[in-house]
VOGU-3710 file (C-alpha; in Angstrom, 3 decimals, decimal comma):
1> maaadgyvpp> 129,764/49,587/37,509  131,432/50,844/40,680  133,265/48,470/42,953  131,655/47,966/46,341  134,025/50,474/47,925  134,719/52,624/44,845  133,204/55,704/43,270  132,314/56,355/39,631  131,489/60,018/38,888  128,324/60,559/36,790
11> vedyaflfge> 130,138/62,282/33,918  127,790/61,030/31,190  124,725/62,177/33,098  126,106/65,677/33,510  127,031/65,906/29,833  123,393/65,096/29,055  122,111/67,631/31,584  124,376/70,453/30,429  123,890/69,911/26,720  120,511/68,302/26,083
21> lfgedvvars> 117,989/68,044/28,909  116,801/71,644/28,775  116,705/71,859/24,999  119,947/73,758/24,606  123,470/74,141/25,966  122,689/75,769/29,325  126,352/76,497/30,039  126,808/78,376/26,769  123,560/80,249/27,380  124,492/81,431/30,860
31> tggemsaeda> 128,093/82,350/29,982  127,329/84,092/26,704  129,235/81,433/24,797  132,431/81,743/26,851  132,002/78,136/27,982  130,100/75,184/26,553  128,537/71,955/27,779  131,610/70,183/26,486  133,866/72,408/28,587  131,647/71,788/31,612
41> seiiagagef> 131,762/68,029/31,064  135,552/68,128/30,996  135,554/69,985/34,319  133,188/67,405/35,804  135,384/64,590/34,494  138,491/66,174/36,038  136,733/66,705/39,353  135,446/63,144/39,268  138,905/61,746/38,703  140,294/63,793/41,599
51> aasvlaplsv> 137,412/62,820/43,882  137,626/59,126/43,054  141,378/58,914/43,587  141,943/61,365/46,468  138,723/61,952/48,421  136,725/58,733/48,121  139,339/56,466/49,757  139,270/58,729/52,834  135,517/58,517/53,364  135,674/55,269/55,327
61> vgdregaalv> 138,844/56,435/57,111  137,068/59,561/58,291  134,039/57,580/59,411  136,052/55,076/61,439  138,730/57,364/62,890  136,745/60,577/63,288  138,140/63,841/64,551  139,843/64,082/67,952  140,292/66,959/70,407  143,734/66,791/72,054
71> dgqvhlpegf> 144,988/69,556/74,355  142,599/72,116/72,919  143,389/71,367/69,278  141,291/69,301/66,867  143,157/66,729/64,787  141,582/65,212/61,692  141,859/61,634/60,419  145,002/60,557/58,604  145,143/61,730/55,027  142,731/64,668/55,341
81> adayrafvea> 145,453/67,326/55,486  147,173/65,994/52,376  143,831/65,757/50,583  142,990/69,344/51,463  146,352/70,595/50,172  145,792/68,707/46,935  142,257/70,121/46,691  143,577/73,667/47,067  146,505/73,166/44,709  144,159/71,804/42,053
91> gwisaeapvs> 142,272/75,120/42,252  138,866/73,747/43,143  138,041/76,384/45,773  139,040/79,373/43,644  137,342/77,837/40,602  133,935/78,044/42,247  134,370/81,435/43,939  132,754/84,462/42,244  134,867/86,602/39,938  134,014/89,588/42,152
101> aggdglpgsi> 135,738/87,797/45,038  138,824/86,937/42,997  137,743/83,467/41,875  137,120/81,930/38,474  133,334/82,188/38,778  132,211/78,850/37,387  128,486/78,872/36,525  125,983/77,547/39,041  125,053/74,670/36,748  128,638/73,381/36,910
111> raglgeiwnc> 128,898/74,056/40,640  125,889/71,784/41,110  127,834/68,921/39,565  130,946/69,675/41,571  128,916/69,861/44,778  127,505/66,409/44,153  130,921/64,957/43,326  132,665/66,300/46,432  129,844/65,064/48,668  129,459/61,718/46,944
121> snaafalcwl> 133,136/60,941/47,318  133,507/62,252/50,875  130,624/64,135/52,503  132,526/64,904/55,713  135,433/66,466/53,806  133,066/68,342/51,494  131,523/70,238/54,404  134,769/72,200/54,778  134,487/73,293/51,141  130,770/74,048/51,507
131> ltagqihald> 131,177/76,336/54,540  134,175/78,134/53,051  132,294/78,687/49,788  129,325/80,085/51,685  131,480/82,487/53,671  133,145/83,662/50,466  129,724/84,673/49,134  128,814/86,416/52,407  132,031/88,437/52,630  131,915/89,233/48,934
141> aaasdelrei> 128,467/90,740/49,463  129,129/92,792/52,614  132,775/92,979/53,744  134,820/96,176/53,778  137,823/96,558/51,485  140,143/95,858/54,403  138,376/92,613/55,322  138,296/91,587/51,673  142,034/92,110/51,358  142,982/90,246/54,527
151> ylkrlvsgew> 140,322/87,540/54,823  138,357/87,089/51,608  141,285/86,592/49,284  142,788/83,935/51,577  139,498/82,072/51,734  139,329/82,124/47,940  142,894/80,849/47,658  142,135/78,077/50,154  144,888/79,177/52,524  142,235/79,637/55,199
161> tgtmnltepd> 138,857/77,968/55,766  135,570/79,441/56,929  132,792/78,563/59,379  129,271/79,755/60,194  128,551/80,494/63,875  124,844/80,826/64,651  123,659/78,182/67,102  123,956/78,531/70,882  122,770/76,276/73,727  119,534/78,282/74,026
171> agtdlgairt> 119,308/79,617/70,479  118,779/77,092/67,714  116,097/77,898/65,177  115,213/81,010/67,180  118,166/83,217/66,245  116,560/86,115/68,050  117,524/84,366/71,301  121,273/84,652/70,567  123,156/85,933/73,632  126,740/86,196/72,339
181> vatpredgsw> 127,808/89,825/72,795  130,235/91,973/70,795  131,549/95,090/72,534  133,260/97,902/70,583  136,900/98,763/71,252  138,756/102,015/70,679  140,861/100,539/67,860  137,772/99,692/65,796  137,759/95,999/66,614  135,158/94,258/68,778
191> gvrgqkifit> 135,444/91,991/71,799  133,255/88,911/71,329  131,999/86,878/74,294  129,730/83,848/74,263  129,441/80,191/73,323  128,537/78,695/69,971  127,694/75,035/69,426  127,335/72,659/66,473  129,992/74,567/64,513  130,886/72,481/61,473
201> wgdhdiaeni> 134,644/72,378/60,861  134,962/74,773/63,803  138,529/73,665/64,497  141,089/71,557/62,642  144,745/71,287/61,707  144,681/71,298/57,897  144,883/75,051/57,135  146,902/77,840/58,721  143,884/79,820/59,900  140,108/79,529/60,358
211> vhlvlartpd> 137,759/82,459/59,807  134,648/82,307/61,981  131,619/84,291/60,805  129,771/85,018/64,057  126,304/86,395/64,772  126,364/88,444/67,978  124,418/91,126/69,780  125,934/94,544/70,461  125,311/96,645/73,599  121,979/98,477/73,510
221> apagakglsl> 120,975/96,618/70,314  117,270/96,146/69,560  115,743/92,965/70,936  115,383/89,864/68,811  116,891/89,110/65,423  116,894/92,803/64,424  119,624/93,455/66,992  122,138/90,974/65,551  125,353/91,968/63,813  127,903/89,920/61,892
231> fvvpkflvda> 131,575/89,611/62,771  134,703/88,009/61,383  136,636/86,337/64,211  139,852/84,549/63,175  141,300/81,589/65,039  144,708/83,278/64,873  145,117/87,033/64,964  146,821/88,447/61,877  149,044/91,446/61,206  148,499/94,135/58,570
241> dgvpgernav> 149,871/91,823/55,892  147,544/88,974/56,855  150,247/86,854/58,493  148,817/84,730/61,351  150,310/85,283/64,785  149,075/84,515/68,290  145,951/82,505/69,046  142,767/84,545/69,372  140,635/84,057/72,489  138,534/81,328/70,848
251> etvaiehklg> 138,660/78,013/72,670  137,458/74,681/71,341  135,567/73,361/74,330  134,465/70,057/72,815  133,755/68,167/69,642  130,437/66,385/69,310  130,160/62,592/69,117  127,719/62,250/66,264  125,637/59,638/64,482  127,413/60,297/61,175
261> ihgsptcals> 129,830/62,526/59,215  132,479/61,565/61,756  135,318/63,000/59,672  133,786/66,483/59,972  134,676/68,099/63,319  131,530/69,591/64,881  132,704/71,901/67,648  131,557/73,832/70,675  133,470/77,129/70,702  133,898/79,551/73,582
271> yedatgylvg> 134,619/83,202/72,768  136,364/84,894/75,684  136,688/88,530/74,592  137,943/87,312/71,221  138,922/89,961/68,686  136,423/90,379/65,875  135,628/92,799/63,060  132,219/94,036/61,941  130,974/92,790/58,574  128,488/95,082/56,846
281> elhgglagmf> 126,080/97,344/58,693  125,533/97,341/62,434  122,401/95,284/63,215  122,418/93,975/59,658  123,862/90,635/60,664  120,946/88,424/59,772  120,798/89,753/56,211  124,535/89,227/55,834  124,433/85,747/57,282  121,470/84,825/55,111
291> vmmnsarigm> 123,728/85,052/52,051  125,848/82,279/53,550  122,795/80,335/54,732  121,221/80,439/51,270  124,439/79,166/49,724  124,615/76,381/52,301  120,986/75,375/51,754  121,548/74,992/48,029  124,703/73,053/48,859  122,641/70,698/51,008
301> gfqatgiadr> 120,691/69,721/47,913  123,955/68,759/46,250  125,080/66,917/49,371  121,852/64,931/49,399  122,333/63,941/45,766  125,925/62,929/46,463  125,283/60,756/49,510  122,282/59,157/47,813  124,323/58,329/44,718  127,136/56,798/46,780
311> ahqqaaayaa> 124,570/54,593/48,515  123,104/53,572/45,159  126,462/52,856/43,550  127,467/50,593/46,402  124,101/48,810/46,443  124,099/48,332/42,655  127,635/46,918/42,704  126,749/44,497/45,487  123,526/43,389/43,783  125,353/42,770/40,501
321> errqgavldr> 127,754/40,337/42,188  125,637/38,726/44,903  123,867/35,482/43,991  121,136/34,160/46,229  118,178/31,996/45,282  116,573/31,305/41,931  115,624/34,478/40,053  112,181/34,417/38,455  112,355/34,071/34,635  116,119/34,520/34,571
331> pvgapiaehp> 118,950/32,022/33,864  120,462/29,964/36,666  123,121/31,946/38,499  121,571/35,359/37,847  122,565/37,918/40,505  120,110/39,374/42,996  119,945/42,554/40,904  117,556/40,600/38,663  115,076/39,771/41,432  111,944/41,862/40,721
341> dvrrlllsms> 111,937/43,636/44,057  115,667/44,295/44,136  115,369/45,767/40,646  112,512/47,909/41,942  114,631/49,136/44,841  117,562/50,015/42,596  115,340/51,822/40,096  113,589/53,644/42,901  116,961/54,869/44,109  118,452/55,804/40,731
351> trifamralg> 115,373/57,570/39,359  115,100/59,841/42,377  118,822/60,569/42,198  118,538/61,612/38,553  115,627/63,891/39,444  117,639/65,484/42,260  120,722/65,831/40,048  118,792/67,435/37,202  116,942/69,795/39,530  120,266/70,905/41,024
361> vyvgdlfdra> 121,564/71,855/37,578  118,284/73,611/36,776  118,363/75,678/39,971  122,012/76,564/39,385  121,127/77,708/35,880  118,207/79,788/37,171  120,582/81,675/39,464  123,047/82,079/36,586  120,319/83,780/34,543  118,656/85,723/37,355
371> esdgtgalae> 119,862/89,129/36,139  119,788/88,529/32,391  116,519/86,593/32,114  114,620/87,549/35,271  114,659/84,014/36,707  115,556/85,136/40,230  112,103/84,657/41,764  111,833/81,115/40,437  115,399/80,379/41,573  114,628/81,527/45,121
381> ffvpilkgwa> 111,342/79,584/45,035  113,304/76,400/44,434  115,862/76,852/47,248  113,697/75,363/50,052  112,376/72,695/47,667  115,847/71,563/46,608  117,130/71,590/50,184  114,041/70,069/51,800  112,918/67,520/49,217  116,374/66,261/48,239
391> teeaqpiagd> 117,532/65,773/51,826  114,274/64,047/52,789  114,606/61,672/49,813  118,266/60,899/50,493  117,388/59,149/53,745  115,038/56,484/52,288  117,426/56,090/49,349  120,259/55,298/51,748  117,852/53,003/53,623  117,044/51,192/50,383
401> giqvhggmgf> 120,773/50,727/49,898  120,912/48,834/53,185  117,866/46,796/52,156  119,548/45,701/48,922  122,467/44,370/50,969  120,098/42,409/53,193  121,537/41,475/56,571  125,013/42,523/55,448  123,749/46,071/55,059  123,194/46,210/58,804
411> ieetgaaqhy> 126,848/45,317/59,412  129,152/48,330/59,575  131,998/46,604/57,713  130,085/46,697/54,422  129,911/50,502/54,525  126,236/50,739/53,555  125,258/51,967/57,014  127,649/54,925/56,798  125,604/56,531/54,039  122,433/56,097/56,081
421> rdarimtiye> 124,061/57,654/59,145  125,634/60,490/57,152  122,332/61,313/55,462  120,356/61,671/58,690  121,636/65,137/59,628  120,778/66,751/56,305  117,108/67,339/57,077  118,151/69,095/60,299  121,127/71,383/59,733  120,979/74,590/57,669
431> gttaiqandl> 117,316/74,750/58,658  115,073/71,749/59,251  112,629/70,634/56,578  109,890/72,449/58,501  111,933/75,664/58,347  112,303/75,209/54,587  108,559/74,604/54,318  107,791/77,718/56,380  109,974/79,746/54,017  108,237/78,238/50,998
441> igrkvlrngg> 104,725/78,731/52,361  105,119/82,142/53,963  107,549/83,999/51,720  107,107/82,286/48,374  103,489/81,158/48,091  101,187/83,098/50,410  103,061/86,391/50,037  102,469/86,655/46,282  99,219/84,720/46,080  100,831/81,660/44,487
451> etaeelfgli> 102,125/83,609/41,478  105,516/81,872/41,324  103,959/78,476/41,963  101,638/79,061/39,016  104,620/80,023/36,860  106,156/76,646/37,695  102,924/74,804/36,941  102,755/76,549/33,581  106,274/75,479/32,648  105,600/71,868/33,610
461> gqtadrlqat> 102,291/71,964/31,749  104,102/73,033/28,580  106,346/69,966/28,831  103,323/67,738/29,440  101,571/69,109/26,356  104,667/68,596/24,220  105,033/64,994/25,327  101,377/64,199/24,757  101,621/65,541/21,202  104,486/63,238/20,149
471> gddlatrtgt> 102,402/60,162/19,387  104,965/58,025/21,253  103,324/55,721/23,797  105,806/56,245/26,619  106,029/59,991/26,007  102,241/60,286/25,938  101,966/58,296/29,162  104,608/60,500/30,792  102,907/63,678/29,592  99,520/62,520/30,850
481> rlaravesar> 100,951/61,703/34,258  102,628/65,103/34,429  99,433/66,909/33,415  97,410/65,096/36,078  100,057/65,838/38,715  100,072/69,532/37,809  96,331/69,726/38,247  96,548/68,069/41,679  99,309/70,481/42,716  97,346/73,436/41,389
491> ratadllafa> 94,243/72,453/43,380  96,334/71,930/46,524  97,899/75,373/46,073  94,458/76,959/45,748  93,385/75,232/48,969  96,575/76,413/50,666  95,900/79,996/49,631  92,363/79,650/51,005  93,925/78,976/54,423  95,225/82,568/54,556
501> gsprdayavg> 92,755/83,420/57,321  93,835/80,347/59,303  97,640/80,230/59,079  97,960/77,146/61,272  96,172/75,159/58,566  98,693/76,315/55,957  101,819/75,774/58,043  100,646/72,414/59,394  100,820/71,016/55,856  103,901/72,949/54,766
511> vpylmmlgal> 106,196/69,913/54,609  103,727/67,819/52,573  103,335/70,799/50,229  107,110/71,087/49,831  107,422/67,350/49,201  104,601/67,540/46,659  106,426/70,216/44,680  109,676/68,262/44,931  108,097/65,084/43,568  106,393/67,096/40,826
521> sggwmhglav> 109,616/68,862/39,850  111,414/65,513/39,758  108,761/64,211/37,369  109,272/67,295/35,222  113,001/66,575/35,001  112,224/63,050/33,797  109,688/64,415/31,332  112,332/66,710/29,887  114,636/63,693/29,597  112,023/61,835/27,540
531> aavlahdeas> 111,668/64,816/25,209  115,457/65,055/24,802  115,829/61,342/24,049  113,052/61,406/21,448  114,978/64,118/19,596  117,776/61,609/18,865  117,844/59,917/15,459  118,947/56,652/17,054  118,426/55,561/20,641  121,520/54,512/22,578
541> eadaarltaa> 121,656/52,174/25,551  121,762/55,243/27,802  118,680/56,625/26,045  116,754/53,407/26,660  117,711/53,547/30,342  116,485/57,154/30,584  113,120/56,224/29,089  112,752/53,324/31,529  113,713/55,621/34,385  111,098/58,216/33,418
551> dfygahhlsq> 108,380/55,591/33,157  109,328/54,127/36,535  109,472/57,521/38,264  106,091/58,428/36,830  104,474/55,302/38,226  106,269/55,086/41,566  107,140/58,661/42,605  105,251/61,228/40,538  102,111/59,423/41,634  102,814/60,567/45,196
561> vhayaetvsa> 101,875/64,109/44,182  98,209/63,183/44,406  98,536/61,822/47,937  100,482/64,887/49,084  97,826/67,120/47,518  95,112/65,334/49,485  97,052/65,937/52,693  97,614/69,627/51,893  93,923/70,214/51,201  93,003/68,778/54,614
571> geia> 94,940/71,446/56,537  95,582/70,921/60,237  93,639/68,015/61,683  92,274/69,191/65,032
//
C-alpha cells in the first residue's frame, strides 16, 4: 500500500497486461520476439523506481511553488532542472523515440505504461516529455534532412525540448482562424509574426533550447485551415553545427495562473519576426501538426490513467489508516476502508483505472501491429475513445478520492485536491471531449457506415461467448453482461447511422456515444481479465482481486452502456 504522499508503480498489473490479458505475450508478438513481456516488465519496474524516487516528490513542490516569469524568463520550481537532467541521462526520452528518428523505438504497449508512470508521479513534469515526444514524431514524419540533423536529433537526445503552438486569442478549436503570419526570406528562412497562447512548457530554464512547432499562414495562402503551414522556430538561434547562440525574436509575454498543473509553465508567446524554418510541404501544416496532435491525444489517455491512479493510491492509503465509527460486520477498530460505501468508492476508482490502463496497452499494441496485422483502422478508431473517455472518467475518480478523505479531502494540505485540479484540464486541451466525439462520429462511424464499430462489437462478442461457455458462475455473469452491452451499443450505432440525413441529431449525442464505447471497452478489458485468470491452475490473491474487480465493473460501470445507448437513440432533443 502506498503512503499517503508516496507512489507505488503498478508493475504487477503491467506484467499481467503484457503477458496474459490478451492471451499471449503482446510485446513478443509486436517485436517479432526481440523483446518479451518479462523485458517490458523490467522496463516498467525501472521507470517506476525512477518516478517514485525522483519525480513523485516534486509533484507537490510544483503544485505549491508553480512556475514564475522573471525579467522575460520562466523559472521552474526547485528540483525540476535536476530531475530533467536525470530523466535525460537515464535515457527515457530516447528510449521512447522511434528508431527512424534515432531513438530506441520501444513498442507502443510499453510506452503506454511509461506514459502512465510519468504522469502518475508528476503530471506537470510529464507534459514536457509528452510535448517533446509528440514533436519528435511530427518532425520524423515531415522534416527535411537539415532540420532532422539540427533539431530532431537534439530532441531525441533530450538536449532540447519541444512545444506545440496552435492556439491564438481568436483561434482555439477553429484553427482556420489562425492569424500568425510567416513571410519568406531570401536565405530560405521565414519571418514569423503573431501571438500564441496556452503554450504548454512554452518557456523554461531546464534545457539549453526550446523548439517551437508553429502553425502559421503564409502570404497569399488559401483561406482557412488549408492555408496553414508548419514551422520550426527555436528559442535560441543556432549555427550550422546546432550550437545555440543569440535569442530568437520570441518573447514570453505571460504565464497563465491556472487551476492545476502549476508546475507546468503555460505561456503566451509573441513572435516578432522570429526566424523559422518550413516543415514539410507549404500549406501542409495541418497534416504535419496532426501527427503531433494524435500523439498528444493518445498521451492524454495515459495522463488520465496516471492522475486517476495517484488519486486512488492516496485515497486507499488514507482509508486503510483512518478509523472513524463502527464498521458494519467488522471487528472493532476496523479502518474506514471497510465501510460498505467507502469500499464501493475505492472499487469504483480502481476498476475504472484498470480498464483505462488495459485499454491503453491495447491501443498501443494495435498501433504496433498496424502494418503487419492491418490493425490501423481499429487503432485510429480508439484514439478519440481513449482520450475522451479516460479523461472524462479521471475527473470523477479524483473527486471520489476527495470523498474518501471526507472533510480533509477539501483541505489542500492533504494533497487530494491537487489531483482533482490537475485532472480538470484533460477534457479540454488537445481537443475537448466534444472534438473527440466529432472525430469519432464523423470520420470513424458515419464515414464507413459503422464498419469499424461493428468490428469492435464482434471482438467483444467473441469474448462474451467464450466467458459464457466456461460454466463458471462469475465468468458466465460477466459474459452475459458483455453480450447485453454489445447489443445495446449495436442498436445505438444503428440509430446513429440512421441520423445521417439529420447530422445535428448525430453530433448532439456524440459525447454520450463516445462514453458508451469507452464503458463498453472497459468492460471488455475486465472480461479478458476473467478469461486470463480462469486459465490459471491455482488462483492467487491478485487473481481473486481481478475477478472481484470484473464483477464490480460489470454491475456498476458496464451497466451504464444501456443508459448511454438510450440517450444516443434519442438524438437531439428540440
